[in-house]
C-alpha positions as CSV (number, residue, x, y, z in Angstrom):
1,X,53.4,49.9,123.2
2,X,56.6,48.7,124.6
3,X,56.5,45.5,126.7
4,X,59.0,44.6,129.4
5,X,59.4,42.0,132.1
6,X,59.9,43.6,135.5
7,X,62.0,41.6,138.0
8,X,62.6,42.9,141.5
9,X,65.1,40.2,142.4
10,X,68.3,41.0,144.2
11,X,70.6,38.3,145.5
12,X,68.8,35.2,146.8
13,X,65.6,37.0,147.9
14,X,62.1,35.9,146.8
15,X,61.3,37.8,143.6
16,X,58.2,38.9,141.8
17,X,58.2,39.2,138.1
18,X,55.5,40.5,135.8
19,X,55.1,41.7,132.2
20,X,54.1,45.3,131.8
21,X,53.2,47.2,128.7
22,X,54.3,50.8,128.5
23,X,52.6,53.2,126.2
24,X,54.7,56.1,127.5
25,X,58.5,55.8,127.4
26,X,58.8,58.4,130.2
27,X,56.8,56.2,132.5
28,X,58.9,53.3,131.5
29,X,62.1,55.1,132.4
30,X,60.7,56.2,135.7
31,X,59.7,52.6,136.6
32,X,63.3,51.5,135.6
33,X,64.7,54.1,138.0
34,X,62.5,52.9,140.8
35,X,63.7,49.3,140.3
36,X,67.3,50.5,140.2
37,X,66.8,52.5,143.4
38,X,65.3,49.5,145.0
39,X,68.3,47.4,144.1
40,X,70.6,50.1,145.5
41,X,68.7,50.2,148.7
42,X,68.7,46.5,149.1
43,X,72.4,46.3,148.4
44,X,73.1,49.1,150.9
45,X,70.7,48.0,153.7
46,X,70.2,44.3,153.1
47,X,66.4,44.5,153.4
48,X,63.4,45.6,151.5
49,X,60.9,48.3,152.5
50,X,58.3,45.6,152.8
51,X,60.5,43.6,155.2
52,X,61.4,46.8,157.1
53,X,57.7,47.7,157.6
54,X,56.3,44.2,158.3
55,X,59.0,43.3,160.8
56,X,58.7,46.7,162.5
57,X,62.4,47.6,161.9
58,X,61.2,51.2,161.6
59,X,58.2,52.9,163.1
60,X,56.0,55.5,161.5
61,X,57.8,58.4,163.1
62,X,61.1,57.2,161.5
63,X,59.4,57.0,158.1
64,X,58.0,60.5,158.4
65,X,61.4,61.8,159.4
66,X,63.0,60.1,156.4
67,X,60.4,61.7,154.1
68,X,61.0,65.1,155.7
69,X,64.8,64.8,155.2
70,X,64.4,63.7,151.6
71,X,62.0,66.6,150.8
72,X,64.4,69.0,152.4
73,X,67.2,67.7,150.2
74,X,64.8,68.0,147.2
75,X,64.2,71.7,147.9
76,X,67.9,72.3,148.1
77,X,68.4,70.6,144.7
78,X,65.5,72.6,143.2
79,X,67.1,75.9,144.4
80,X,70.5,74.9,143.1
81,X,69.0,73.9,139.7
82,X,67.1,77.2,139.5
83,X,70.3,79.2,140.3
84,X,72.2,77.2,137.7
85,X,69.6,78.1,135.1
86,X,69.6,81.8,136.1
87,X,73.4,82.0,136.1
88,X,73.5,80.3,132.7
89,X,71.0,82.8,131.3
90,X,73.0,85.7,132.6
91,X,76.3,84.2,131.4
92,X,77.9,84.4,134.9
93,X,81.5,83.4,135.2
94,X,82.8,81.9,138.4
95,X,84.3,85.1,139.8
96,X,81.0,87.0,139.1
97,X,79.1,84.1,140.8
98,X,81.4,84.3,143.9
99,X,80.9,88.1,144.0
100,X,77.1,87.7,143.8
101,X,76.6,84.9,146.3
102,X,79.5,85.0,148.7
103,X,81.0,87.5,151.0
104,X,84.6,87.2,152.3
105,X,85.1,87.4,156.0
106,X,88.4,88.9,157.1
107,X,90.7,86.4,159.0
108,X,88.5,83.4,158.1
109,X,88.3,80.9,155.3
110,X,84.5,80.3,155.8
111,X,82.1,81.9,153.4
112,X,78.6,83.0,154.2
113,X,76.0,82.6,151.5
114,X,74.0,85.7,150.8
115,X,70.5,85.1,149.7
């Protein structure tokens, strides 16, 4: 098992540190990403999720809206990844991709995605 000290410190905030043993390196990498995301969020917003919740900076409806928006983005990323895999399998070139997914409108630069 791999052992690591986890430290959620960022700037001068109170920190919690603990030693964790990982038997699965995939889980360890996911935990590392969570900590990195927490640091990015703190640097961007200047607060933690715990502070945000306990000081009522955000209500439940706002949290639900945030979750909905994140999941909507995730669905778009999934669709894009699936299309990338399909195009790679088929060996599409960019002109063939444009022909398959986009239609030119006369007298406009906008493209309409055909699904």
